[in-house]
C-alpha positions in Angstrom: 19.6 97.7 329.7 21.1 101.0 331.0 19.3 102.4 334.0 21.8 105.0 335.1 20.9 108.6 335.9 21.5 111.3 333.3 24.7 113.2 334.1 24.1 116.3 336.3 25.9 119.2 334.8 28.3 121.3 337.0 28.9 125.1 336.6 31.9 126.0 334.4 33.5 129.4 333.7 32.4 129.4 330.1 28.8 129.3 331.4 29.2 132.8 332.8 29.3 134.6 329.4 25.6 135.7 329.6 26.3 137.3 333.0 29.4 139.1 331.6 27.2 140.4 328.8 24.6 141.7 331.3 27.3 143.4 333.4 28.9 144.9 330.2 25.5 146.2 329.0 24.7 147.7 332.4 28.1 149.5 332.5 27.6 150.9 329.0 24.1 152.0 329.9 25.2 153.8 333.1 28.0 155.5 331.1 25.6 156.7 328.4 23.0 157.9 330.9 25.5 159.5 333.2 24.5 163.2 333.5 21.0 162.5 332.2 19.8 160.5 335.2 20.5 161.1 338.8 22.6 158.8 341.0 19.7 156.9 342.4 18.4 155.9 339.0 21.9 154.8 337.9 22.1 152.7 341.0 18.9 150.9 340.0 20.6 149.8 336.8 23.3 148.2 338.8 20.9 146.4 341.0 19.0 145.2 338.0 22.2 143.9 336.4 23.1 142.1 339.6 19.7 140.4 339.7 20.0 139.3 336.0 23.6 138.2 336.2 22.9 136.0 339.3 20.8 133.7 337.0 24.0 132.4 335.5 26.5 132.7 338.4 27.0 130.7 341.6 25.8 132.5 344.7 29.2 133.4 346.2 30.6 134.5 342.8 27.5 136.6 342.1 27.7 138.3 345.6 31.4 139.0 345.2 30.9 140.5 341.8 28.0 142.6 343.2 30.2 144.0 345.9 33.0 144.8 343.3 30.4 146.4 341.1 29.2 148.7 343.9 32.8 149.7 344.6 33.3 150.4 340.9 30.0 152.4 340.9 31.3 154.5 343.8 34.6 155.1 342.0 33.0 156.0 338.7 29.8 157.9 339.5 29.6 158.9 343.2 31.1 162.3 344.0 33.9 162.9 344.5 34.5 160.8 341.4 37.5 158.6 340.7 38.0 158.1 344.5 36.6 155.7 347.0 35.7 158.6 349.3 32.1 158.5 350.4 30.0 161.3 351.7 28.5 159.7 354.8 25.4 161.9 354.9 24.6 161.7 351.1 25.7 158.4 349.7 26.7 156.0 352.4 23.1 154.7 352.8 22.7 154.3 349.0 25.9 152.3 348.6 25.1 150.1 351.7 21.7 149.5 350.3 23.1 148.5 347.0 25.6 146.0 348.6 22.8 144.5 350.7 20.3 144.2 347.8 22.9 142.6 345.4 24.0 140.2 348.2 20.4 139.2 349.0 19.5 138.7 345.4 22.5 136.6 344.8 21.8 134.5 347.9 18.1 134.0 346.9 19.0 133.0 343.3 21.6 130.6 344.6 19.0 129.0 346.9 16.5 128.8 344.0 19.0 127.1 341.8 19.9 124.6 344.5 16.2 123.7 345.0 15.9 123.3 341.2 18.9 121.0 341.1 17.4 118.9 343.9 14.1 118.7 342.2 15.8 117.7 338.9 17.8 115.1 340.8 14.6 113.7 342.4 12.9 113.6 339.1 15.9 111.7 337.5 15.9 109.2 340.3 12.2 108.7 340.1 12.5 108.1 336.4 15.3 105.7 336.9 13.2 103.7 339.4 10.3 103.7 336.9 12.5 102.4 334.1 14.1 99.8 336.4 10.7 98.6 337.6 9.4 98.2 334.0 12.6 96.3 333.0 12.2 93.9 335.9 8.4 93.6 335.4 8.8 92.4 331.8 11.8 90.1 332.5 11.1 86.4 333.0 14.6 86.0 334.5 15.5 89.0 336.8 18.7 87.3 337.8 20.1 88.2 334.4 19.6 91.9 335.4 22.2 91.7 338.2 24.8 93.2 335.9 22.6 96.2 335.1 22.0 96.8 338.8 25.7 96.8 339.4 26.3 99.3 336.6 23.5 101.6 337.9 24.8 101.5 341.5 28.4 102.2 340.3 27.2 105.2 338.2 25.0 106.5 341.0 27.7 106.4 343.8 30.8 106.7 341.7 32.4 103.7 343.4 33.1 100.0 342.7 30.2 97.7 343.4 29.9 94.0 343.9 26.7 91.9 344.1 25.8 88.5 345.7 22.5 87.1 344.5 21.1 83.7 345.4 19.8 81.6 342.5 16.8 80.1 344.3 16.2 80.2 348.0 18.6 81.0 350.9 21.1 78.2 351.4 21.8 76.7 354.8 25.4 77.8 354.7 27.5 80.3 352.7 27.3 78.1 349.7 28.9 79.9 346.7 27.3 77.4 344.3 23.9 78.5 345.4 24.6 82.2 344.4 26.0 84.2 341.6 28.5 87.0 342.0 28.8 90.2 339.9 31.9 92.2 340.5 35.0 91.4 342.7 34.9 91.4 346.5 37.7 90.4 349.0 37.2 88.0 351.8 35.9 90.6 354.3 33.4 92.0 351.8 32.2 88.5 350.9 31.6 87.8 354.6 29.8 91.1 354.8 27.6 90.3 351.8 26.5 87.0 353.2 25.8 88.6 356.6 23.8 91.4 355.0 22.0 88.8 352.9 21.0 86.8 355.9 20.1 89.7 358.1 18.1 91.5 355.4 19.2 94.9 356.8 21.6 97.6 355.4 25.0 97.9 357.1 27.7 100.6 357.1 27.9 104.4 357.7 24.7 106.1 358.5 22.7 102.8 358.8 22.9 102.3 362.6 24.3 98.9 361.9 28.1 98.3 361.9 28.6 102.1 361.2 32.3 101.6 361.6 32.6 99.8 358.3 34.0 101.8 355.4 31.5 100.3 352.9 27.8 100.2 352.4 26.1 96.8 352.4 22.6 96.9 351.0 20.2 93.9 351.0 17.9 93.0 348.0 14.7 92.6 350.0 11.4 91.2 349.0 8.4 90.8 351.3 9.9 89.1 354.4 12.8 87.6 352.5 16.2 88.7 351.3 17.6 87.3 348.1 20.9 89.2 347.5 23.1 92.0 348.8 25.3 94.7 347.3 28.5 96.3 348.6 29.4 99.9 347.6 33.1 100.0 348.4 34.9 103.1 349.8 31.7 104.9 350.6 32.5 105.5 354.2 32.6 109.3 354.4 30.1 110.3 351.8 27.5 107.9 353.0 26.7 109.8 356.1 26.5 113.0 354.1 24.0 111.9 351.6 21.3 109.6 353.1 19.1 110.2 350.0 21.7 108.6 347.8 21.7 105.5 350.1 17.9 105.4 350.1 17.9 105.5 346.3 20.5 102.8 346.0 18.5 100.7 348.5 15.3 101.2 346.4 17.1 99.9 343.3 18.3 96.8 345.2 14.8 96.2 346.7 13.2 96.3 343.3 15.5 93.5 342.1 14.7 91.6 345.4 11.0 91.9 344.8 11.3 90.7 341.2 13.3 87.7 342.3 10.7 86.9 344.9 7.9 87.1 342.2 9.8 84.5 340.2 10.1 82.3 343.3 6.4 82.6 343.9 5.6 81.7 340.3 7.9 78.6 340.6 6.2 77.6 343.9 2.8 78.1 342.3 3.7 76.0 339.3 5.2 73.3 341.5 2.1 73.2 343.7 -0.1 73.1 340.5 1.9 70.2 339.1 1.8 68.3 342.4 -2.0 68.8 342.6 -2.4 67.7 339.0 -0.2 64.7 339.5 -2.2 63.8 342.6 -5.5 64.2 340.7 -4.2 62.0 337.8 -3.0 59.4 340.3 -6.4 59.4 342.1 -8.2 59.2 338.8 -5.9 56.4 337.7 -6.5 54.4 340.9 -10.3 55.0 340.6 -10.4 54.0 337.0 -8.3 50.9 337.5 -10.3 49.9 340.6 -13.5 50.3 338.7 -12.4 48.4 335.6 -10.7 45.6 337.5 -13.9 45.0 339.5 -16.1 43.8 336.7 -13.8 41.2 335.1 -12.6 40.0 338.6 -16.3 39.5 339.6 -16.9 37.5 336.4 -13.7 35.4 336.9 -14.7 34.8 340.6 -18.2 33.7 339.6 -17.0 31.4 336.8 -14.3 29.9 339.0 -16.7 29.4 341.9 -19.2 27.7 339.7 -16.5 25.3 338.3 -15.1 24.6 341.8 -18.5 24.0 343.6 -20.7 22.7 340.8 -18.2 21.3 338.3 -19.4 17.8 338.8 -23.0 18.6 337.9 -22.2 20.7 334.9 -22.0 19.3 331.4 -18.9 19.8 329.2 -20.4 22.7 327.3 -21.2 24.6 330.4 -17.7 24.0 331.8 -16.2 25.1 328.5 -18.3 28.3 328.5 -17.2 29.1 332.1 -13.5 28.5 331.2 -13.7 30.6 328.1 -15.3 33.4 330.2 -12.3 33.2 332.6 -9.8 33.3 329.7 -11.6 36.3 328.1 -11.7 38.3 331.3 -8.2 37.5 332.2 -7.0 38.6 328.8 -8.9 41.9 329.3 -7.3 42.4 332.7 -3.9 41.6 331.2 -4.4 44.2 328.4 -5.6 46.8 330.9 -2.5 46.2 333.1 -0.1 46.4 330.1 -1.7 49.6 328.9 -1.5 51.2 332.4 2.1 50.2 332.9 3.1 51.3 329.5 1.4 54.7 329.9 3.3 55.2 333.2 6.6 54.2 331.5 6.1 56.5 328.5 5.2 59.5 330.7 8.4 59.1 332.7 11.2 61.5 331.6 14.1 60.1 329.6 12.3 56.9 328.5 14.5 54.8 326.2 12.9 52.6 323.5 14.3 49.3 322.4 14.3 50.1 318.7 15.5 48.0 315.9 14.8 47.6 312.2 11.5 45.8 311.9 9.4 44.5 309.1 5.8 45.9 308.8 4.6 42.6 307.5 5.8 40.8 310.6 4.3 43.4 312.9 0.9 43.2 311.2 1.1 39.4 311.1 1.6 39.3 314.9 -1.4 41.6 315.4 -3.6 39.4 313.2 -2.7 36.3 315.1 -3.6 38.1 318.4 -6.9 39.3 317.0 -8.0 36.0 315.5 -7.1 34.1 318.6 -9.1 36.5 320.6 -12.0 36.7 318.2 -11.8 34.0 315.6 -15.3 34.7 314.2 -14.5 38.3 313.2 -13.1 39.3 309.8 -9.9 41.2 310.4 -8.2 41.9 307.0 -4.8 43.3 306.3 -3.5 45.1 303.2 0.1 46.3 302.9 1.6 48.3 300.1 4.3 46.2 298.4 8.0 47.3 298.8 7.6 48.9 302.2 10.9 49.9 303.9 11.9 48.6 307.3 10.7 50.5 310.3 13.0 51.8 313.1 10.7 51.0 316.1 10.2 49.2 319.3 8.4 46.1 318.0 6.6 45.3 321.3 5.3 48.9 321.7 4.1 49.1 318.1 2.4 45.7 318.3 0.7 46.9 321.5 -0.5 50.1 319.6 -2.0 48.0 316.8 -3.5 45.5 319.2 -5.2 48.3 321.1 -6.6 49.8 317.9 -7.8 46.5 316.5 -9.4 45.6 319.9 -11.2 49.0 319.9 -12.3 48.5 316.3 -13.7 45.1 317.1 -15.4 46.4 320.1 -17.1 49.4 318.4 -18.1 47.8 315.0 -21.0 45.4 314.4 -20.1 41.6 314.3 -20.5 41.3 310.6 -18.5 44.4 309.7 -14.9 43.8 308.7 -11.9 45.5 310.4 -9.1 46.6 308.2 -5.4 47.0 308.9 -3.7 49.1 306.2 0.0 50.0 305.9 1.2 52.4 303.1 4.0 54.8 302.5 3.4 58.5 302.3 6.4 60.6 301.2 9.0 60.2 303.9 6.5 58.6 306.3 4.7 55.3 306.8 1.0 55.2 307.8 -0.4 52.3 309.8 -4.2 52.6 309.8 -6.9 50.5 311.6 -10.4 51.2 310.1 -13.8 50.1 311.3 -17.5 50.6 310.4 -18.7 51.4 313.9 -20.9 54.4 314.9 -18.0 56.8 314.7 -17.1 59.5 317.2 -18.8 62.8 317.7 -16.7 65.8 316.3 -16.3 67.3 319.8 -14.6 64.1 321.0 -12.3 63.3 318.1 -9.3 64.9 319.9 -10.4 64.3 323.5 -10.5 60.5 323.0 -6.7 60.5 323.1 -6.7 62.0 326.6 -6.3 59.5 329.4 -9.5 58.3 331.2 -11.6 59.9 328.4 -14.3 57.7 326.8 -15.6 59.2 323.5 -19.2 59.7 322.7 -20.4 58.2 319.5 -22.4 60.1 316.9 -26.2 59.6 317.4 -27.2 56.5 315.4 -29.7 53.6 315.8 -30.3 51.3 318.8 -27.8 48.6 317.6 -25.0 51.1 317.3 -26.0 52.7 320.7 -25.5 49.3 322.3 -22.0 49.1 320.7 -21.2 52.5 322.1 -22.5 51.5 325.6 -20.3 48.4 325.4 -17.3 50.4 324.5 -17.8 52.9 327.3 -17.0 50.1 329.7 -13.3 50.7 329.0 -10.9 52.5 331.2 -10.0 55.2 328.7 -6.4 54.3 328.7 -5.9 52.4 325.4 -5.9 55.4 323.0 -3.8 57.5 325.3 -1.2 54.7 325.4 -1.4 54.5 321.6 -0.7 58.2 321.1 2.1 58.1 323.7 3.7 55.2 321.8 3.4 57.0 318.4 4.9 60.2 319.8 7.7 58.3 321.5 8.7 57.1 318.0 8.6 60.7 316.7 5.2 60.2 315.0 1.6 61.0 315.7 -1.7 59.2 316.0 -4.8 60.8 314.6 -8.4 60.0 314.0 -10.1 60.5 310.7 -13.8 59.9 310.2 -14.7 57.6 307.3 -17.1 58.7 304.6 -19.8 56.0 305.1 -19.5 55.6 308.9 -16.8 54.4 311.2 -13.3 55.6 312.1 -9.8 55.3 310.8 -7.1 55.6 313.4 -3.9 56.4 311.6 -0.4 56.2 313.1 2.1 58.2 311.1 5.7 57.3 311.7 8.8 59.0 310.1 11.0 56.8 307.9 14.7 56.7 308.7 17.5 56.0 306.3 18.4 52.4 306.5 22.0 51.5 307.1 23.9 49.9 304.2 23.4 46.1 304.0 26.6 44.0 304.3 27.6 42.3 301.0 26.3 38.8 300.6 29.0 36.2 301.1 29.9 34.4 297.9 28.9 30.8 297.8 31.7 28.4 297.2 31.7 26.8 293.7 
């Protein structure tokens, strides 16, 4: 964006044509009125012409022309005419007054024009600061505006400008990799830029710091910090003569410094927020894990203690029941540990999956074997669409996803209700669904159940289904979060769809990839 000042126009000879017209009209009027008006009235026409012409002429030029006009008036109209002889008693005071008035008028008009130019200059600089401030306010990356600042300073001072701007915070040493440069600077100027950046104070003529330098060094200051510096080369003599110019250039630099500081503060704020959120998640994870490990560990401890201390007095059925309890709780602990570790792994940046071409039938078969070993009395059914293509996936992760969904379905649905595993193709995707006939999930929780450590609330139903919901709420709230993370790691999505007659259908949608060509089958020897 261009933020330079509008060019200030300078006086040129062709700008004097209105003044020439005024003087010509005054001369014509005095010639016409000669003999009809007395000398004093003709002199008033000359004074009036001098005042009007000074509107378009510089002060010195207007004063000189005024004096010449008085001499010409003396030669043309003051007796004895056509001579420069002056009657000291009659006309000397009149001519002296005319010279004084034209000179004073010219001086006053010149002063007014100078004040007007200064006011216009201040207005242009104020407008430039406003535009520069708006540009930096709306820019998310003020560092990219360094080139615009360099152009503005060069146009303002009429000299070459070079900038040094740090990318983040002040480096320990003069590390060029930690800063960007805009414009060329020699070795001395580079050292001056780094010194100005570290001191945070302007240097050069008129600044009371290193006034012997030929260049200006202006820091880009924020609040208590400096994030860059600019050098205006060859500014030595003019600098002391125009402190307002230096102050304006410093204001432009400071605006960029403040914008850079705002970006740093936003980064620090975001970093602190991320750390606080990470700490909160870590604390919640530890609290949830500690809570959910305690119950199965207590059950295992109790069963193992009973077997160790009273095993001889227990009958075989009681020992079998205690052993089965230990196996069940250990399996639950193993699943919780696997889910927690998998969630931490999938949340890490740059996670790499061990993908290969896998058969949906083999994946579902593995899940069914796990489910029936864990709960042989339940009816877990599978239905796969014929002719399904191979899936490009990590088999262990996808099996873990289906295991979690089937485990949840068994946990939420009544013992007599079947749990279904369906796999079908849908356009260029494959859908793996696990459906149950449990109490369902309240609409407000259908998206939040996929958040870590969230346990969904079921829709209000009867007492039996309420007990199912209470049993399910004993989980850590990690399983569905892991399932969604696994689906997304494969480029897919996990969603919840309520079923028409009660229950839920968790559907994992995975994109299909083009399978590589199969190698030709080897011909069998005759």
